[in-house]
PDB file of N, CA, C and O in Angstrom:
ATOM      1  N   MET A   1      87.879 105.422  90.823  1.00  0.00           N
ATOM      2  CA  MET A   1      88.125 106.122  91.930  1.00  0.00           C
ATOM      3  C   MET A   1      88.414 107.605  91.335  1.00  0.00           C
ATOM      4  O   MET A   1      88.288 108.017  90.182  1.00  0.00           O
ATOM      5  N   CYS A   2      88.834 108.250  92.490  1.00  0.00           N
ATOM      6  CA  CYS A   2      89.138 109.929  92.313  1.00  0.00           C
ATOM      7  C   CYS A   2      90.575 110.228  92.009  1.00  0.00           C
ATOM      8  O   CYS A   2      91.320 109.258  91.869  1.00  0.00           O
ATOM      9  N   ARG A   3      91.035 111.358  91.897  1.00  0.00           N
ATOM     10  CA  ARG A   3      92.287 111.839  91.612  1.00  0.00           C
ATOM     11  C   ARG A   3      92.694 112.288  93.161  1.00  0.00           C
ATOM     12  O   ARG A   3      91.909 112.657  94.034  1.00  0.00           O
ATOM     13  N   GLU A   4      94.091 112.158  93.257  1.00  0.00           N
ATOM     14  CA  GLU A   4      94.625 112.583  94.358  1.00  0.00           C
ATOM     15  C   GLU A   4      94.809 113.966  94.465  1.00  0.00           C
ATOM     16  O   GLU A   4      94.810 114.621  93.422  1.00  0.00           O
ATOM     17  N   ARG A   5      94.981 114.582  95.650  1.00  0.00           N
ATOM     18  CA  ARG A   5      94.800 116.292  96.086  1.00  0.00           C
ATOM     19  C   ARG A   5      95.904 116.470  96.798  1.00  0.00           C
ATOM     20  O   ARG A   5      96.292 115.488  97.430  1.00  0.00           O
ATOM     21  N   VAL A   6      96.575 117.545  96.880  1.00  0.00           N
ATOM     22  CA  VAL A   6      97.790 118.117  97.484  1.00  0.00           C
ATOM     23  C   VAL A   6      96.864 118.893  99.185  1.00  0.00           C
ATOM     24  O   VAL A   6      96.136 119.884  99.255  1.00  0.00           O
ATOM     25  N   VAL A   7      97.238 118.091 100.114  1.00  0.00           N
ATOM     26  CA  VAL A   7      96.214 118.914 101.434  1.00  0.00           C
ATOM     27  C   VAL A   7      97.531 119.482 102.124  1.00  0.00           C
ATOM     28  O   VAL A   7      98.577 118.837 102.053  1.00  0.00           O
ATOM     29  N   ALA A   8      97.459 120.747 102.818  1.00  0.00           N
ATOM     30  CA  ALA A   8      98.292 121.133 103.804  1.00  0.00           C
ATOM     31  C   ALA A   8      99.393 120.962 103.338  1.00  0.00           C
ATOM     32  O   ALA A   8     100.240 120.466 104.081  1.00  0.00           O
ATOM     33  N   GLY A   9      99.763 121.318 101.930  1.00  0.00           N
ATOM     34  CA  GLY A   9     101.105 121.265 101.382  1.00  0.00           C
ATOM     35  C   GLY A   9     102.290 120.176 101.562  1.00  0.00           C
ATOM     36  O   GLY A   9     103.313 120.241 100.880  1.00  0.00           O
ATOM     37  N   ALA A  10     102.084 119.226 102.479  1.00  0.00           N
ATOM     38  CA  ALA A  10     102.642 118.060 102.308  1.00  0.00           C
ATOM     39  C   ALA A  10     102.385 116.745 102.000  1.00  0.00           C
ATOM     40  O   ALA A  10     103.199 115.878 101.681  1.00  0.00           O
ATOM     41  N   TRP A  11     100.827 116.636 102.156  1.00  0.00           N
ATOM     42  CA  TRP A  11     100.353 115.602 102.523  1.00  0.00           C
ATOM     43  C   TRP A  11      99.676 115.071 101.094  1.00  0.00           C
ATOM     44  O   TRP A  11      99.373 116.067 100.437  1.00  0.00           O
ATOM     45  N   ARG A  12      99.382 114.007 100.485  1.00  0.00           N
ATOM     46  CA  ARG A  12      98.715 113.595  99.146  1.00  0.00           C
ATOM     47  C   ARG A  12      97.696 112.708  99.967  1.00  0.00           C
ATOM     48  O   ARG A  12      97.953 111.627 100.497  1.00  0.00           O
ATOM     49  N   VAL A  13      96.711 113.256  99.967  1.00  0.00           N
ATOM     50  CA  VAL A  13      95.590 112.481 100.334  1.00  0.00           C
ATOM     51  C   VAL A  13      94.457 111.657  99.030  1.00  0.00           C
ATOM     52  O   VAL A  13      93.650 112.169  98.254  1.00  0.00           O
ATOM     53  N   GLN A  14      94.773 110.517  99.204  1.00  0.00           N
ATOM     54  CA  GLN A  14      93.868 110.122  98.266  1.00  0.00           C
ATOM     55  C   GLN A  14      92.240 109.673  98.479  1.00  0.00           C
ATOM     56  O   GLN A  14      91.900 108.965  99.427  1.00  0.00           O
ATOM     57  N   PRO A  15      91.668 109.979  97.873  1.00  0.00           N
ATOM     58  CA  PRO A  15      90.086 109.685  98.348  1.00  0.00           C
ATOM     59  C   PRO A  15      89.546 108.461  98.180  1.00  0.00           C
ATOM     60  O   PRO A  15      89.810 108.226  97.000  1.00  0.00           O
ATOM     61  N   VAL A  16      88.889 107.419  98.655  1.00  0.00           N
ATOM     62  CA  VAL A  16      88.377 106.425  98.167  1.00  0.00           C
ATOM     63  C   VAL A  16      87.013 106.463  98.137  1.00  0.00           C
ATOM     64  O   VAL A  16      86.463 106.749  99.200  1.00  0.00           O
ATOM     65  N   THR A  17      86.211 106.206  97.013  1.00  0.00           N
ATOM     66  CA  THR A  17      84.941 106.506  96.807  1.00  0.00           C
ATOM     67  C   THR A  17      84.426 104.714  97.153  1.00  0.00           C
ATOM     68  O   THR A  17      84.788 103.801  96.410  1.00  0.00           O
ATOM     69  N   PRO A  18      83.691 104.525  98.193  1.00  0.00           N
ATOM     70  CA  PRO A  18      83.061 103.350  98.168  1.00  0.00           C
ATOM     71  C   PRO A  18      81.985 102.972  96.752  1.00  0.00           C
ATOM     72  O   PRO A  18      81.402 103.795  96.046  1.00  0.00           O
ATOM     73  N   PRO A  19      81.972 102.093  96.683  1.00  0.00           N
ATOM     74  CA  PRO A  19      80.746 101.576  95.494  1.00  0.00           C
ATOM     75  C   PRO A  19      79.566 101.985  95.730  1.00  0.00           C
ATOM     76  O   PRO A  19      79.463 102.431  96.873  1.00  0.00           O
ATOM     77  N   TYR A  20      78.530 102.024  95.061  1.00  0.00           N
ATOM     78  CA  TYR A  20      77.291 102.231  95.017  1.00  0.00           C
ATOM     79  C   TYR A  20      76.748 101.027  95.432  1.00  0.00           C
ATOM     80  O   TYR A  20      77.398 100.138  94.882  1.00  0.00           O
ATOM     81  N   ARG A  21      75.698 100.461  96.274  1.00  0.00           N
ATOM     82  CA  ARG A  21      75.094  99.115  95.943  1.00  0.00           C
ATOM     83  C   ARG A  21      74.410  99.007  97.000  1.00  0.00           C
ATOM     84  O   ARG A  21      74.732  99.529  98.067  1.00  0.00           O
ATOM     85  N   ILE A  22      72.987  98.040  96.743  1.00  0.00           N
ATOM     86  CA  ILE A  22      72.358  98.128  97.246  1.00  0.00           C
ATOM     87  C   ILE A  22      72.379  96.449  98.021  1.00  0.00           C
ATOM     88  O   ILE A  22      72.408  95.396  97.384  1.00  0.00           O
ATOM     89  N   LEU A  23      72.357  96.568  99.403  1.00  0.00           N
ATOM     90  CA  LEU A  23      73.181  95.591 100.422  1.00  0.00           C
ATOM     91  C   LEU A  23      71.777  94.680 101.021  1.00  0.00           C
ATOM     92  O   LEU A  23      71.214  95.161 102.004  1.00  0.00           O
ATOM     93  N   ARG A  24      71.367  93.713 100.582  1.00  0.00           N
ATOM     94  CA  ARG A  24      70.222  92.791 100.874  1.00  0.00           C
ATOM     95  C   ARG A  24      70.789  92.059 102.049  1.00  0.00           C
ATOM     96  O   ARG A  24      69.988  91.899 102.969  1.00  0.00           O
ATOM     97  N   ASP A  25      71.789  91.659 102.194  1.00  0.00           N
ATOM     98  CA  ASP A  25      72.234  90.345 103.263  1.00  0.00           C
ATOM     99  C   ASP A  25      73.589  90.935 103.895  1.00  0.00           C
ATOM    100  O   ASP A  25      74.215  91.934 103.542  1.00  0.00           O
ATOM    101  N   GLU A  26      73.822  90.149 104.795  1.00  0.00           N
ATOM    102  CA  GLU A  26      75.315  90.428 105.815  1.00  0.00           C
ATOM    103  C   GLU A  26      76.458  89.669 104.490  1.00  0.00           C
ATOM    104  O   GLU A  26      77.658  89.863 104.685  1.00  0.00           O
ATOM    105  N   ALA A  27      76.132  88.996 103.444  1.00  0.00           N
ATOM    106  CA  ALA A  27      77.265  88.628 102.199  1.00  0.00           C
ATOM    107  C   ALA A  27      77.310  89.738 101.423  1.00  0.00           C
ATOM    108  O   ALA A  27      78.452  89.926 101.002  1.00  0.00           O
ATOM    109  N   ASP A  28      76.493  90.577 101.054  1.00  0.00           N
ATOM    110  CA  ASP A  28      76.409  91.480 100.240  1.00  0.00           C
ATOM    111  C   ASP A  28      77.575  92.739 101.066  1.00  0.00           C
ATOM    112  O   ASP A  28      78.384  93.500 100.535  1.00  0.00           O
ATOM    113  N   LEU A  29      77.247  92.552 102.446  1.00  0.00           N
ATOM    114  CA  LEU A  29      78.111  93.681 103.677  1.00  0.00           C
ATOM    115  C   LEU A  29      78.943  93.452 103.380  1.00  0.00           C
ATOM    116  O   LEU A  29      79.747  94.357 103.157  1.00  0.00           O
ATOM    117  N   ASP A  30      79.324  92.028 103.170  1.00  0.00           N
ATOM    118  CA  ASP A  30      80.958  91.849 103.668  1.00  0.00           C
ATOM    119  C   ASP A  30      81.734  91.853 102.428  1.00  0.00           C
ATOM    120  O   ASP A  30      82.827  92.419 102.406  1.00  0.00           O
ATOM    121  N   ALA A  31      81.176  91.164 101.210  1.00  0.00           N
ATOM    122  CA  ALA A  31      81.697  91.730 100.181  1.00  0.00           C
ATOM    123  C   ALA A  31      82.035  93.041  99.578  1.00  0.00           C
ATOM    124  O   ALA A  31      83.085  93.265  98.976  1.00  0.00           O
ATOM    125  N   GLY A  32      80.902  94.053  99.815  1.00  0.00           N
ATOM    126  CA  GLY A  32      81.124  95.521  99.890  1.00  0.00           C
ATOM    127  C   GLY A  32      82.449  96.056 100.456  1.00  0.00           C
ATOM    128  O   GLY A  32      83.298  96.732  99.875  1.00  0.00           O
ATOM    129  N   LEU A  33      82.432  95.558 101.843  1.00  0.00           N
ATOM    130  CA  LEU A  33      83.673  96.257 102.659  1.00  0.00           C
ATOM    131  C   LEU A  33      84.921  95.763 102.506  1.00  0.00           C
ATOM    132  O   LEU A  33      85.959  96.375 102.759  1.00  0.00           O
ATOM    133  N   ALA A  34      84.791  94.204 101.922  1.00  0.00           N
ATOM    134  CA  ALA A  34      86.685  93.756 101.231  1.00  0.00           C
ATOM    135  C   ALA A  34      86.693  94.437  99.882  1.00  0.00           C
ATOM    136  O   ALA A  34      87.772  94.331  99.299  1.00  0.00           O
ATOM    137  N   GLU A  35      85.940  94.976  99.371  1.00  0.00           N
ATOM    138  CA  GLU A  35      86.373  95.415  98.171  1.00  0.00           C
ATOM    139  C   GLU A  35      86.898  96.830  98.451  1.00  0.00           C
ATOM    140  O   GLU A  35      87.832  97.351  97.842  1.00  0.00           O
ATOM    141  N   VAL A  36      86.196  97.387  99.436  1.00  0.00           N
ATOM    142  CA  VAL A  36      86.804  99.013  99.858  1.00  0.00           C
ATOM    143  C   VAL A  36      88.069  98.577 100.508  1.00  0.00           C
ATOM    144  O   VAL A  36      89.048  99.266 100.222  1.00  0.00           O
ATOM    145  N   ARG A  37      88.259  97.587 101.316  1.00  0.00           N
ATOM    146  CA  ARG A  37      89.288  97.293 102.332  1.00  0.00           C
ATOM    147  C   ARG A  37      90.731  97.178 101.472  1.00  0.00           C
ATOM    148  O   ARG A  37      91.822  97.675 101.752  1.00  0.00           O
ATOM    149  N   THR A  38      90.347  96.352 100.335  1.00  0.00           N
ATOM    150  CA  THR A  38      91.287  96.196  99.154  1.00  0.00           C
ATOM    151  C   THR A  38      91.987  97.526  98.318  1.00  0.00           C
ATOM    152  O   THR A  38      93.118  97.820  97.933  1.00  0.00           O
ATOM    153  N   ALA A  39      90.693  98.115  98.277  1.00  0.00           N
ATOM    154  CA  ALA A  39      91.133  99.206  97.708  1.00  0.00           C
ATOM    155  C   ALA A  39      92.012 100.812  98.512  1.00  0.00           C
ATOM    156  O   ALA A  39      92.686 101.754  98.094  1.00  0.00           O
ATOM    157  N   VAL A  40      91.663 100.504  99.372  1.00  0.00           N
ATOM    158  CA  VAL A  40      92.204 101.278 100.513  1.00  0.00           C
ATOM    159  C   VAL A  40      94.013 101.196 100.632  1.00  0.00           C
ATOM    160  O   VAL A  40      94.984 101.945 100.526  1.00  0.00           O
ATOM    161  N   ILE A  41      93.688  99.730 100.926  1.00  0.00           N
ATOM    162  CA  ILE A  41      95.511  99.059 101.387  1.00  0.00           C
ATOM    163  C   ILE A  41      96.386  99.381 100.427  1.00  0.00           C
ATOM    164  O   ILE A  41      97.551  99.671 100.700  1.00  0.00           O
ATOM    165  N   GLN A  42      95.679  99.353  98.584  1.00  0.00           N
ATOM    166  CA  GLN A  42      96.574  99.342  97.597  1.00  0.00           C
ATOM    167  C   GLN A  42      96.799 100.822  97.464  1.00  0.00           C
ATOM    168  O   GLN A  42      97.783 101.184  96.819  1.00  0.00           O
ATOM    169  N   LYS A  43      95.926 101.809  98.050  1.00  0.00           N
ATOM    170  CA  LYS A  43      96.480 103.308  98.116  1.00  0.00           C
ATOM    171  C   LYS A  43      97.086 103.612  99.091  1.00  0.00           C
ATOM    172  O   LYS A  43      97.762 104.639  99.027  1.00  0.00           O
ATOM    173  N   LEU A  44      97.063 102.733 100.504  1.00  0.00           N
ATOM    174  CA  LEU A  44      97.763 103.207 101.390  1.00  0.00           C
ATOM    175  C   LEU A  44      99.581 103.152 101.537  1.00  0.00           C
ATOM    176  O   LEU A  44     100.316 103.648 102.390  1.00  0.00           O
ATOM    177  N   ALA A  45      99.869 102.383 100.396  1.00  0.00           N
ATOM    178  CA  ALA A  45     101.265 102.387 100.166  1.00  0.00           C
ATOM    179  C   ALA A  45     101.847 103.573  99.334  1.00  0.00           C
ATOM    180  O   ALA A  45     103.071 103.672  99.254  1.00  0.00           O
ATOM    181  N   ASN A  46     101.131 104.374  98.782  1.00  0.00           N
ATOM    182  CA  ASN A  46     101.224 106.018  98.229  1.00  0.00           C
ATOM    183  C   ASN A  46     100.937 106.988  99.404  1.00  0.00           C
ATOM    184  O   ASN A  46     101.418 108.121  99.374  1.00  0.00           O
ATOM    185  N   GLY A  47     100.218 106.600 100.369  1.00  0.00           N
ATOM    186  CA  GLY A  47     100.262 107.852 101.305  1.00  0.00           C
ATOM    187  C   GLY A  47      98.690 107.609 102.036  1.00  0.00           C
ATOM    188  O   GLY A  47      97.952 106.627 101.952  1.00  0.00           O
ATOM    189  N   PRO A  48      98.473 109.087 102.885  1.00  0.00           N
ATOM    190  CA  PRO A  48      96.938 108.827 103.380  1.00  0.00           C
ATOM    191  C   PRO A  48      96.011 108.376 102.392  1.00  0.00           C
ATOM    192  O   PRO A  48      96.224 108.296 101.182  1.00  0.00           O
ATOM    193  N   VAL A  49      94.712 108.017 103.154  1.00  0.00           N
ATOM    194  CA  VAL A  49      93.566 107.906 102.250  1.00  0.00           C
ATOM    195  C   VAL A  49      92.905 108.167 103.200  1.00  0.00           C
ATOM    196  O   VAL A  49      93.176 108.076 104.398  1.00  0.00           O
ATOM    197  N   GLN A  50      91.340 108.754 102.307  1.00  0.00           N
ATOM    198  CA  GLN A  50      90.033 109.329 102.851  1.00  0.00           C
ATOM    199  C   GLN A  50      89.112 108.765 102.399  1.00  0.00           C
ATOM    200  O   GLN A  50      88.999 108.639 101.180  1.00  0.00           O
ATOM    201  N   LEU A  51      88.139 108.238 103.331  1.00  0.00           N
ATOM    202  CA  LEU A  51      86.949 107.838 102.628  1.00  0.00           C
ATOM    203  C   LEU A  51      86.249 108.928 102.678  1.00  0.00           C
ATOM    204  O   LEU A  51      85.131 108.968 102.163  1.00  0.00           O
TER     205      LEU A  51
END
């Protein structure tokens, strides 16, 4: 994932980059979304997150 940035002086916005992958079916989509959700939830404890 990417480094933290300070935006507008006070907020530390943490970018989360979704993984690049080929989705072949709904199960692939669900797995990818679960991975992104986990990464976002972990970073939310430290401040706002940007996708």
